[in-house]
C-alpha positions as CSV (number, residue, x, y, z in Angstrom):
1,X,145.2,73.4,70.5
2,X,147.3,71.3,72.9
3,X,145.7,68.1,74.1
4,X,146.7,67.0,77.7
5,X,145.8,63.6,78.9
6,X,146.7,61.6,82.0
7,X,146.2,57.9,81.9
8,X,147.1,56.3,85.2
9,X,150.4,57.8,86.2
10,X,151.5,58.6,82.6
11,X,151.0,62.2,81.2
12,X,150.5,62.7,77.4
13,X,150.7,66.0,75.4
14,X,149.3,65.7,71.9
15,X,149.4,61.9,72.2
16,X,153.1,61.8,73.0
17,X,154.4,60.9,76.5
18,X,155.2,64.2,78.3
19,X,158.4,62.6,79.8
20,X,160.2,61.6,76.6
21,X,162.8,59.7,78.6
22,X,160.1,57.1,79.3
23,X,159.3,56.4,75.6
24,X,160.2,52.9,74.7
25,X,162.4,52.3,71.7
26,X,159.6,50.6,69.9
27,X,157.3,53.6,70.4
28,X,160.0,56.2,69.5
29,X,159.5,56.1,65.7
30,X,155.7,56.3,66.1
31,X,156.1,59.3,68.4
32,X,158.3,61.1,65.8
33,X,155.8,60.3,63.0
34,X,152.9,61.6,65.1
35,X,154.7,64.8,65.9
36,X,155.7,65.3,62.3
37,X,152.1,64.8,61.1
38,X,151.0,67.4,63.6
39,X,153.7,69.9,62.5
40,X,152.7,69.3,58.8
41,X,149.0,69.9,59.6
42,X,149.7,73.1,61.6
43,X,152.0,74.3,58.8
44,X,149.2,73.8,56.3
45,X,146.7,75.7,58.6
46,X,149.2,78.5,59.0
47,X,149.8,78.8,55.2
48,X,146.0,79.0,54.7
49,X,145.7,81.7,57.3
50,X,148.6,83.7,55.9
51,X,147.0,83.5,52.4
52,X,143.7,84.7,53.7
53,X,145.4,87.6,55.5
54,X,147.2,88.5,52.4
55,X,144.0,88.6,50.4
56,X,142.4,90.8,53.0
57,X,145.3,93.2,53.0
58,X,145.3,93.4,49.2
59,X,141.6,94.0,49.1
60,X,141.8,96.7,51.8
61,X,144.5,98.5,49.8
62,X,142.9,98.2,46.4
63,X,139.6,99.4,47.7
64,X,141.1,102.1,49.9
65,X,139.4,100.6,53.0
66,X,142.5,101.2,55.1
67,X,145.9,102.7,54.5
68,X,149.1,100.7,54.6
69,X,150.1,102.5,57.8
70,X,146.8,101.6,59.4
71,X,147.0,98.0,58.3
72,X,150.6,97.8,59.5
73,X,149.7,99.3,62.9
74,X,146.7,96.9,63.3
75,X,148.8,93.9,62.3
76,X,152.0,94.8,64.1
77,X,154.1,95.2,60.9
78,X,155.6,98.0,58.9
79,X,153.8,99.6,55.9
80,X,156.6,98.2,53.7
81,X,155.8,94.7,54.9
82,X,152.1,95.4,54.1
83,X,153.0,96.3,50.6
84,X,155.2,93.2,50.2
85,X,152.3,91.0,51.3
86,X,149.8,92.7,49.1
87,X,152.3,92.4,46.2
88,X,152.5,88.7,46.7
89,X,148.8,88.4,45.9
90,X,149.2,90.3,42.7
91,X,152.1,88.1,41.6
92,X,149.9,85.0,42.1
93,X,147.2,86.3,39.8
């Protein structure tokens, strides 16, 4: 989720000045650190979602709830990719 704020005449997106050319030298490192923390948090969230999706795919295939082709069509990927994702779960076990 993107957070937009306007304080006075200054616009912020995710706590960083929208116009990066106006960031003071003293605020620049803090802005980079803030953005990096946000990237790290989103990457962790994405990894968790991808892991959950992989578990669902593996479960669906193992229990014959859906075919690889049906899963691929639903998820916008090839059946080969579905098998690769399902295989990654088996490797973790």
